[in-house]
C-alpha positions, 0 to 999 in steps of 0.5 A, spaced: 858 805 668 857 810 674 857 817 672 862 819 677 867 814 675 867 817 668 869 824 671 874 821 676 877 817 670 877 824 666 881 827 672 886 822 674 888 819 667 892 825 666 896 824 672 897 817 670 902 819 664 906 823 669 908 816 673 911 809 671 907 803 674 910 797 674 906 791 676 907 784 678 902 778 679 896 783 677 892 777 674 891 774 681 885 779 681 880 776 677 875 780 673 869 778 676 867 776 683 869 778 690 876 781 692 878 783 698 885 786 698 890 788 704 895 793 702 901 796 706 901 804 706 907 808 705 904 814 701 898 819 701 897 817 693 897 809 695 890 809 693 892 811 686 896 805 685 890 800 687 885 804 683 890 803 677 890 796 679 883 795 679 883 799 672 888 793 669 883 788 671 876 792 669 874 792 677 872 798 681 875 799 688 871 800 694 876 803 699 875 803 707 878 810 708 878 814 715 871 818 716 875 825 716 875 825 709 868 825 708 868 832 712 872 835 706 867 837 700 871 835 694 873 829 697 866 827 700 863 828 693 867 823 690 867 818 696 859 818 697 858 817 689 863 812 688 860 808 694 867 808 699 866 806 706 868 811 712 871 808 718 871 812 724 878 811 727 880 809 734 873 808 735 868 801 737 864 804 731 869 802 726 867 795 726 860 797 723 864 799 717 865 791 716 858 790 715 858 795 709 865 792 706 861 785 707 855 788 703 860 790 698 863 783 697 856 780 697 855 784 691 862 781 688 866 788 688 873 789 690 874 792 697 881 795 699 883 795 706 890 798 709 890 793 715 896 797 718 890 803 719 895 809 717 901 811 713 908 808 716 912 813 718 918 808 717 916 806 711 916 799 714 910 794 715 907 795 721 902 790 725 895 789 722 889 790 725 884 784 726 878 787 722 880 784 716 881 777 718 874 778 721 871 780 715 875 775 711 872 769 716 865 772 716 865 773 708 868 767 706 873 771 701 880 770 701 885 776 702 889 778 697 896 781 699 899 787 695 905 790 696 906 798 694 912 801 693 915 808 690 909 813 691 912 815 698 917 819 694 912 823 692 908 824 698 908 821 705 907 823 712 912 827 715 915 830 709 913 836 704 910 833 697 915 833 692 911 832 685 916 830 679 915 826 673 917 819 672 917 816 679 915 809 679 910 806 683 910 798 684 904 794 685 906 786 687 900 782 688 901 775 692 897 769 693 890 769 697 890 768 704 884 764 706 881 765 713 876 760 716 870 762 721 874 758 727 881 761 726 884 765 731 883 772 729 890 774 731 894 768 728 890 770 721 892 777 721 899 775 722 898 770 716 895 776 712 900 781 714 906 776 712 903 775 705 903 783 705 910 783 707 912 778 702 909 783 697 913 789 700 920 785 699 918 783 692 916 790 690 923 793 693 927 788 690 924 789 683 923 797 684 927 800 677 929 806 680 935 808 684 937 815 687 941 820 683 949 821 685 949 825 690 942 825 692 938 823 698 937 816 699 932 817 704 926 813 701 930 807 699 929 801 704 932 794 703 927 788 701 930 784 708 928 790 712 920 789 711 919 783 716 912 781 720 911 785 726 905 781 730 899 784 732 899 785 739 894 780 743 891 786 747 888 790 741 881 790 739 878 785 735 874 789 730 878 795 729 880 797 722 884 803 724 
């Protein structure tokens, strides 16, 4: 056990008691072997959901995260010591992060990527970047789609944090999507994102909480409004964000 993971558990586990977590399909994450996860992104707290998914499957999560986080001393302490992977966004150098991610997969770790590259302001799935398809094709590891829902109620982009107890976070794990070395990267990215979209639809469908009477329903979305938005063909082939 890496010492910083122990410290992180001590700090984070009390937070777990403040929320309700609902899983679906978590057994699709194996206890051993490389795992490549693609998830939608609606909240600053989404990494907590993927960390808890890893915990339930006895896995440590390696995230590809924006490089700016390494400039914050407290974050940097944990990010470096838990071997997270920085991604210089909107830069050709982001493709270099794929090399580090591939090394983690070769070490049979669980690598987590947000293919959209940022939090969705509309809460709807956005087009994916093709970097994850490239990683899957070169590593030979299928992509496991994950749909996240619920923690945007606590903290999302464009809204003030609203920490309240018992908010539910929903995690739906879908069937892995294989990408061959000769597959078109844009088509493969859309297949991956379709898997993510299907999981988002399910996570909204099974989400157990509804707005209280008279309260704003800004955070509610119907399952059917989560649809595939194809990756533009002019986007950079190696970018992750």
